[in-house]
Biopython code that builds the backbone (N, CA, C, O; Angstrom):
import numpy as np
from Bio.PDB.StructureBuilder import StructureBuilder

atoms = [
    (1, "MET", "N", (39.030, 61.799, 101.311)),
    (1, "MET", "CA", (38.173, 61.547, 102.447)),
    (1, "MET", "C", (38.623, 60.267, 103.144)),
    (1, "MET", "O", (38.919, 59.267, 102.490)),
    (2, "ASP", "N", (38.672, 60.305, 104.453)),
    (2, "ASP", "CA", (39.115, 59.175, 105.263)),
    (2, "ASP", "C", (37.983, 58.160, 105.434)),
    (2, "ASP", "O", (36.825, 58.534, 105.619)),
    (3, "ARG", "N", (38.321, 56.908, 105.371)),
    (3, "ARG", "CA", (37.343, 55.834, 105.522)),
    (3, "ARG", "C", (37.066, 55.588, 107.003)),
    (3, "ARG", "O", (37.973, 55.681, 107.830)),
    (4, "LEU", "N", (35.808, 55.271, 107.340)),
    (4, "LEU", "CA", (35.439, 54.925, 108.700)),
    (4, "LEU", "C", (35.445, 53.411, 108.848)),
    (4, "LEU", "O", (34.925, 52.693, 107.993)),
    (5, "LEU", "N", (36.036, 52.929, 109.940)),
    (5, "LEU", "CA", (36.107, 51.505, 110.213)),
    (5, "LEU", "C", (35.211, 51.147, 111.389)),
    (5, "LEU", "O", (35.247, 51.802, 112.430)),
    (6, "ALA", "N", (34.411, 50.108, 111.216)),
    (6, "ALA", "CA", (33.559, 49.609, 112.290)),
    (6, "ALA", "C", (34.409, 48.816, 113.282)),
    (6, "ALA", "O", (35.542, 48.441, 112.980)),
    (7, "LEU", "N", (33.862, 48.568, 114.449)),
    (7, "LEU", "CA", (34.573, 47.856, 115.505)),
    (7, "LEU", "C", (35.133, 46.523, 115.020)),
    (7, "LEU", "O", (36.294, 46.211, 115.284)),
    (8, "GLY", "N", (34.342, 45.749, 114.328)),
    (8, "GLY", "CA", (34.801, 44.449, 113.844)),
    (8, "GLY", "C", (36.013, 44.560, 112.940)),
    (8, "GLY", "O", (36.926, 43.737, 113.013)),
    (9, "GLU", "N", (36.025, 45.576, 112.088)),
    (9, "GLU", "CA", (37.175, 45.797, 111.196)),
    (9, "GLU", "C", (38.414, 46.173, 112.001)),
    (9, "GLU", "O", (39.514, 45.695, 111.723)),
    (10, "VAL", "N", (38.228, 47.028, 112.992)),
    (10, "VAL", "CA", (39.352, 47.465, 113.820)),
    (10, "VAL", "C", (39.911, 46.270, 114.602)),
    (10, "VAL", "O", (41.127, 46.113, 114.717)),
    (11, "GLU", "N", (39.028, 45.440, 115.130)),
    (11, "GLU", "CA", (39.478, 44.241, 115.841)),
    (11, "GLU", "C", (40.280, 43.342, 114.899)),
    (11, "GLU", "O", (41.333, 42.825, 115.274)),
    (12, "HIS", "N", (39.788, 43.162, 113.703)),
    (12, "HIS", "CA", (40.461, 42.305, 112.734)),
    (12, "HIS", "C", (41.825, 42.875, 112.326)),
    (12, "HIS", "O", (42.816, 42.146, 112.289)),
    (13, "ILE", "N", (41.873, 44.143, 112.029)),
    (13, "ILE", "CA", (43.108, 44.784, 111.567)),
    (13, "ILE", "C", (44.180, 44.789, 112.652)),
    (13, "ILE", "O", (45.354, 44.545, 112.371)),
    (14, "THR", "N", (43.775, 45.066, 113.892)),
    (14, "THR", "CA", (44.748, 45.218, 114.980)),
    (14, "THR", "C", (44.985, 43.929, 115.767)),
    (14, "THR", "O", (45.959, 43.833, 116.514)),
    (15, "SER", "N", (44.113, 42.948, 115.609)),
    (15, "SER", "CA", (44.152, 41.704, 116.398)),
    (15, "SER", "C", (43.916, 41.968, 117.883)),
    (15, "SER", "O", (44.349, 41.191, 118.734)),
    (16, "LEU", "N", (43.236, 43.054, 118.185)),
    (16, "LEU", "CA", (42.869, 43.384, 119.557)),
    (16, "LEU", "C", (41.372, 43.167, 119.736)),
    (16, "LEU", "O", (40.593, 43.358, 118.803)),
    (17, "LYS", "N", (40.979, 42.768, 120.935)),
    (17, "LYS", "CA", (39.570, 42.586, 121.241)),
    (17, "LYS", "C", (38.965, 43.903, 121.720)),
    (17, "LYS", "O", (39.680, 44.835, 122.089)),
    (18, "LYS", "N", (37.643, 43.959, 121.708)),
    (18, "LYS", "CA", (36.902, 45.167, 122.086)),
    (18, "LYS", "C", (37.347, 45.693, 123.451)),
    (18, "LYS", "O", (37.603, 46.888, 123.597)),
    (19, "SER", "N", (37.442, 44.819, 124.443)),
    (19, "SER", "CA", (37.812, 45.264, 125.793)),
    (19, "SER", "C", (39.214, 45.858, 125.815)),
    (19, "SER", "O", (39.463, 46.830, 126.528)),
    (20, "GLN", "N", (40.137, 45.282, 125.037)),
    (20, "GLN", "CA", (41.492, 45.820, 124.962)),
    (20, "GLN", "C", (41.503, 47.188, 124.290)),
    (20, "GLN", "O", (42.183, 48.107, 124.745)),
    (21, "LEU", "N", (40.742, 47.314, 123.203)),
    (21, "LEU", "CA", (40.678, 48.589, 122.484)),
    (21, "LEU", "C", (40.175, 49.707, 123.387)),
    (21, "LEU", "O", (40.763, 50.787, 123.444)),
    (22, "TYR", "N", (39.074, 49.434, 124.096)),
    (22, "TYR", "CA", (38.495, 50.473, 124.948)),
    (22, "TYR", "C", (39.398, 50.808, 126.132)),
    (22, "TYR", "O", (39.467, 51.967, 126.540)),
    (23, "ALA", "N", (40.089, 49.815, 126.691)),
    (23, "ALA", "CA", (41.030, 50.084, 127.784)),
    (23, "ALA", "C", (42.186, 50.943, 127.280)),
    (23, "ALA", "O", (42.612, 51.876, 127.961)),
    (24, "MET", "N", (42.688, 50.632, 126.100)),
    (24, "MET", "CA", (43.784, 51.414, 125.529)),
    (24, "MET", "C", (43.319, 52.824, 125.165)),
    (24, "MET", "O", (44.079, 53.780, 125.317)),
    (25, "MET", "N", (42.086, 52.965, 124.689)),
    (25, "MET", "CA", (41.547, 54.297, 124.392)),
    (25, "MET", "C", (41.494, 55.125, 125.672)),
    (25, "MET", "O", (41.863, 56.299, 125.682)),
    (26, "LYS", "N", (41.033, 54.499, 126.744)),
    (26, "LYS", "CA", (40.900, 55.188, 128.025)),
    (26, "LYS", "C", (42.249, 55.693, 128.527)),
    (26, "LYS", "O", (42.335, 56.757, 129.140)),
    (27, "ASN", "N", (43.304, 54.915, 128.261)),
    (27, "ASN", "CA", (44.651, 55.287, 128.696)),
    (27, "ASN", "C", (45.396, 56.153, 127.686)),
    (27, "ASN", "O", (46.555, 56.505, 127.905)),
    (28, "GLY", "N", (44.739, 56.499, 126.584)),
    (28, "GLY", "CA", (45.377, 57.332, 125.570)),
    (28, "GLY", "C", (46.379, 56.585, 124.701)),
    (28, "GLY", "O", (47.220, 57.207, 124.051)),
    (29, "GLN", "N", (46.297, 55.253, 124.683)),
    (29, "GLN", "CA", (47.232, 54.439, 123.915)),
    (29, "GLN", "C", (46.665, 53.996, 122.570)),
    (29, "GLN", "O", (47.354, 53.336, 121.792)),
    (30, "PHE", "N", (45.429, 54.351, 122.296)),
    (30, "PHE", "CA", (44.770, 53.944, 121.055)),
    (30, "PHE", "C", (43.889, 55.092, 120.583)),
    (30, "PHE", "O", (43.319, 55.808, 121.407)),
    (31, "PRO", "N", (43.766, 55.280, 119.270)),
    (31, "PRO", "CA", (42.951, 56.390, 118.757)),
    (31, "PRO", "C", (41.498, 56.317, 119.248)),
    (31, "PRO", "O", (40.923, 55.237, 119.380)),
    (32, "GLY", "N", (40.941, 57.464, 119.505)),
    (32, "GLY", "CA", (39.547, 57.547, 119.924)),
    (32, "GLY", "C", (38.599, 57.276, 118.769)),
    (32, "GLY", "O", (38.956, 57.404, 117.597)),
    (33, "SER", "N", (37.396, 56.903, 119.129)),
    (33, "SER", "CA", (36.383, 56.616, 118.121)),
    (33, "SER", "C", (35.464, 57.816, 117.929)),
    (33, "SER", "O", (35.426, 58.736, 118.746)),
    (34, "LEU", "N", (34.733, 57.778, 116.834)),
    (34, "LEU", "CA", (33.740, 58.804, 116.523)),
    (34, "LEU", "C", (32.351, 58.220, 116.729)),
    (34, "LEU", "O", (32.122, 57.047, 116.431)),
    (35, "MET", "N", (31.440, 59.007, 117.226)),
    (35, "MET", "CA", (30.048, 58.566, 117.348)),
    (35, "MET", "C", (29.377, 58.761, 115.995)),
    (35, "MET", "O", (29.146, 59.895, 115.574)),
    (36, "VAL", "N", (29.068, 57.676, 115.320)),
    (36, "VAL", "CA", (28.422, 57.738, 114.018)),
    (36, "VAL", "C", (26.919, 57.904, 114.207)),
    (36, "VAL", "O", (26.285, 58.716, 113.533)),
    (37, "THR", "N", (26.362, 57.135, 115.122)),
    (37, "THR", "CA", (24.963, 57.269, 115.548)),
    (37, "THR", "C", (24.950, 57.154, 117.067)),
    (37, "THR", "O", (26.010, 57.030, 117.681)),
    (38, "ALA", "N", (23.800, 57.192, 117.670)),
    (38, "ALA", "CA", (23.708, 57.093, 119.126)),
    (38, "ALA", "C", (24.259, 55.768, 119.651)),
    (38, "ALA", "O", (24.683, 55.688, 120.804)),
    (39, "ARG", "N", (24.257, 54.729, 118.816)),
    (39, "ARG", "CA", (24.695, 53.419, 119.274)),
    (39, "ARG", "C", (25.852, 52.825, 118.471)),
    (39, "ARG", "O", (26.205, 51.659, 118.647)),
    (40, "ARG", "N", (26.431, 53.624, 117.601)),
    (40, "ARG", "CA", (27.477, 53.088, 116.719)),
    (40, "ARG", "C", (28.703, 53.987, 116.714)),
    (40, "ARG", "O", (28.600, 55.204, 116.560)),
    (41, "ARG", "N", (29.857, 53.369, 116.883)),
    (41, "ARG", "CA", (31.131, 54.080, 116.850)),
    (41, "ARG", "C", (31.934, 53.618, 115.649)),
    (41, "ARG", "O", (31.713, 52.525, 115.128)),
    (42, "ALA", "N", (32.858, 54.445, 115.214)),
    (42, "ALA", "CA", (33.749, 54.093, 114.120)),
    (42, "ALA", "C", (35.082, 54.800, 114.348)),
    (42, "ALA", "O", (35.170, 55.775, 115.094)),
    (43, "TRP", "N", (36.107, 54.286, 113.691)),
    (43, "TRP", "CA", (37.449, 54.843, 113.798)),
    (43, "TRP", "C", (37.907, 55.284, 112.426)),
    (43, "TRP", "O", (37.519, 54.698, 111.415)),
    (44, "LEU", "N", (38.737, 56.322, 112.389)),
    (44, "LEU", "CA", (39.308, 56.778, 111.127)),
    (44, "LEU", "C", (40.403, 55.806, 110.702)),
    (44, "LEU", "O", (41.294, 55.483, 111.488)),
    (45, "ALA", "N", (40.334, 55.349, 109.475)),
    (45, "ALA", "CA", (41.303, 54.385, 108.957)),
    (45, "ALA", "C", (42.723, 54.922, 109.053)),
    (45, "ALA", "O", (43.649, 54.171, 109.361)),
    (46, "SER", "N", (42.904, 56.197, 108.798)),
    (46, "SER", "CA", (44.252, 56.786, 108.841)),
    (46, "SER", "C", (44.831, 56.746, 110.256)),
    (46, "SER", "O", (46.035, 56.551, 110.422)),
    (47, "GLU", "N", (43.994, 56.928, 111.269)),
    (47, "GLU", "CA", (44.469, 56.886, 112.649)),
    (47, "GLU", "C", (44.818, 55.457, 113.064)),
    (47, "GLU", "O", (45.777, 55.243, 113.804)),
    (48, "ILE", "N", (44.050, 54.491, 112.594)),
    (48, "ILE", "CA", (44.359, 53.093, 112.894)),
    (48, "ILE", "C", (45.655, 52.697, 112.205)),
    (48, "ILE", "O", (46.483, 52.004, 112.796)),
    (49, "GLN", "N", (45.840, 53.126, 110.966)),
    (49, "GLN", "CA", (47.076, 52.833, 110.247)),
    (49, "GLN", "C", (48.268, 53.460, 110.954)),
    (49, "GLN", "O", (49.319, 52.829, 111.068)),
    (50, "ALA", "N", (48.122, 54.686, 111.426)),
    (50, "ALA", "CA", (49.209, 55.357, 112.149)),
    (50, "ALA", "C", (49.530, 54.610, 113.448)),
    (50, "ALA", "O", (50.698, 54.491, 113.818)),
    (51, "PHE", "N", (48.509, 54.110, 114.138)),
    (51, "PHE", "CA", (48.714, 53.316, 115.352)),
    (51, "PHE", "C", (49.546, 52.076, 115.030)),
    (51, "PHE", "O", (50.510, 51.772, 115.733)),
    (52, "ILE", "N", (49.176, 51.367, 113.978)),
    (52, "ILE", "CA", (49.892, 50.154, 113.583)),
    (52, "ILE", "C", (51.339, 50.489, 113.226)),
    (52, "ILE", "O", (52.262, 49.782, 113.631)),
    (53, "GLU", "N", (51.531, 51.552, 112.478)),
    (53, "GLU", "CA", (52.885, 51.954, 112.084)),
    (53, "GLU", "C", (53.723, 52.345, 113.295)),
    (53, "GLU", "O", (54.919, 52.058, 113.333)),
    (54, "SER", "N", (53.115, 52.994, 114.282)),
    (54, "SER", "CA", (53.867, 53.376, 115.482)),
    (54, "SER", "C", (54.288, 52.134, 116.261)),
    (54, "SER", "O", (55.384, 52.094, 116.821)),
    (55, "ARG", "N", (53.431, 51.128, 116.299)),
    (55, "ARG", "CA", (53.783, 49.876, 116.979)),
    (55, "ARG", "C", (54.904, 49.171, 116.227)),
    (55, "ARG", "O", (55.807, 48.594, 116.832)),
    (56, "SER", "N", (54.835, 49.226, 114.919)),
    (56, "SER", "CA", (55.854, 48.589, 114.089)),
    (56, "SER", "C", (57.204, 49.270, 114.273)),
    (56, "SER", "O", (58.230, 48.594, 114.341)),
    (57, "SER", "N", (57.217, 50.596, 114.355)),
    (57, "SER", "CA", (58.480, 51.312, 114.524)),
    (57, "SER", "C", (59.068, 51.035, 115.899)),
    (57, "SER", "O", (60.290, 50.961, 116.034)),
    (58, "LYS", "N", (58.235, 50.879, 116.926)),
    (58, "LYS", "CA", (58.729, 50.536, 118.258)),
    (58, "LYS", "C", (59.372, 49.159, 118.233)),
    (58, "LYS", "O", (60.410, 48.941, 118.858)),
    (59, "ARG", "N", (58.761, 48.234, 117.515)),
    (59, "ARG", "CA", (59.290, 46.880, 117.403)),
    (59, "ARG", "C", (60.649, 46.903, 116.716)),
    (59, "ARG", "O", (61.575, 46.216, 117.149)),
    (60, "SER", "N", (60.774, 47.681, 115.660)),
    (60, "SER", "CA", (62.038, 47.788, 114.930)),
    (60, "SER", "C", (63.125, 48.348, 115.823)),
    (60, "SER", "O", (64.268, 47.893, 115.766)),
    (61, "CYS", "N", (62.793, 49.321, 116.642)),
    (61, "CYS", "CA", (63.776, 49.936, 117.528)),
    (61, "CYS", "C", (64.251, 48.941, 118.573)),
    (61, "CYS", "O", (65.436, 48.910, 118.904)),
    (62, "ILE", "N", (63.358, 48.142, 119.088)),
    (62, "ILE", "CA", (63.733, 47.137, 120.083)),
    (62, "ILE", "C", (64.653, 46.100, 119.441)),
    (62, "ILE", "O", (65.648, 45.686, 120.036)),
    (63, "ALA", "N", (64.314, 45.691, 118.238)),
    (63, "ALA", "CA", (65.106, 44.675, 117.537)),
    (63, "ALA", "C", (66.516, 45.167, 117.227)),
    (63, "ALA", "O", (67.457, 44.374, 117.216)),
    (64, "THR", "N", (66.671, 46.463, 116.974)),
    (64, "THR", "CA", (67.986, 47.014, 116.646)),
    (64, "THR", "C", (68.721, 47.542, 117.867)),
    (64, "THR", "O", (69.872, 47.969, 117.768)),
    (65, "GLY", "N", (68.060, 47.513, 119.017)),
    (65, "GLY", "CA", (68.698, 47.989, 120.236)),
    (65, "GLY", "C", (68.582, 49.484, 120.444)),
    (65, "GLY", "O", (69.178, 50.015, 121.381)),
    (66, "ASN", "N", (67.833, 50.181, 119.601)),
    (66, "ASN", "CA", (67.625, 51.626, 119.724)),
    (66, "ASN", "C", (66.376, 51.850, 120.551)),
    (66, "ASN", "O", (65.276, 51.520, 120.107)),
    (67, "SER", "N", (66.522, 52.405, 121.750)),
    (67, "SER", "CA", (65.380, 52.612, 122.627)),
    (67, "SER", "C", (64.561, 53.843, 122.281)),
    (67, "SER", "O", (63.501, 54.067, 122.865)),
    (68, "ASN", "N", (65.044, 54.650, 121.330)),
    (68, "ASN", "CA", (64.345, 55.873, 120.942)),
    (68, "ASN", "C", (63.762, 55.673, 119.540)),
    (68, "ASN", "O", (64.511, 55.636, 118.564)),
    (69, "PRO", "N", (62.406, 55.541, 119.427)),
    (69, "PRO", "CA", (61.807, 55.288, 118.123)),
    (69, "PRO", "C", (62.051, 56.375, 117.081)),
    (69, "PRO", "O", (61.851, 56.131, 115.891)),
    (70, "THR", "N", (62.477, 57.568, 117.496)),
    (70, "THR", "CA", (62.740, 58.636, 116.529)),
    (70, "THR", "C", (64.125, 58.513, 115.925)),
    (70, "THR", "O", (64.462, 59.201, 114.961)),
    (71, "GLY", "N", (64.934, 57.617, 116.511)),
    (71, "GLY", "CA", (66.274, 57.417, 115.983)),
    (71, "GLY", "C", (67.319, 58.358, 116.536)),
    (71, "GLY", "O", (68.468, 58.331, 116.095)),
    (72, "HIS", "N", (66.942, 59.202, 117.507)),
    (72, "HIS", "CA", (67.888, 60.162, 118.087)),
    (72, "HIS", "C", (68.480, 59.620, 119.361)),
    (72, "HIS", "O", (69.299, 60.286, 119.994)),
]
sb = StructureBuilder()
sb.init_structure("model")
sb.init_model(0)
sb.init_chain("A")
sb.init_seg("    ")
for serial, (resi, resn, name, xyz) in enumerate(atoms, 1):
    if name == "N":
        sb.init_residue(resn, " ", resi, " ")
    sb.init_atom(name, np.array(xyz, "f"), 0.0, 1.0, " ", f" {name:<3s}", serial, name[0])
structure = sb.get_structure()
């Protein structure tokens, strides 16, 4: 079972602020949240981890001069 992360945890893990997270969600650059209650949202830990890993792989590609993160 996947763990649900509250906004504060997501901000801490990603070092992004709430406004940045929501702007990136709107543009499809960040995983969407789930409505836990009428006033509370949460994110799947696995999706946040995948987001972080995708950013890390992009960084590695830039550092090595490979513009294609898939290595092709």
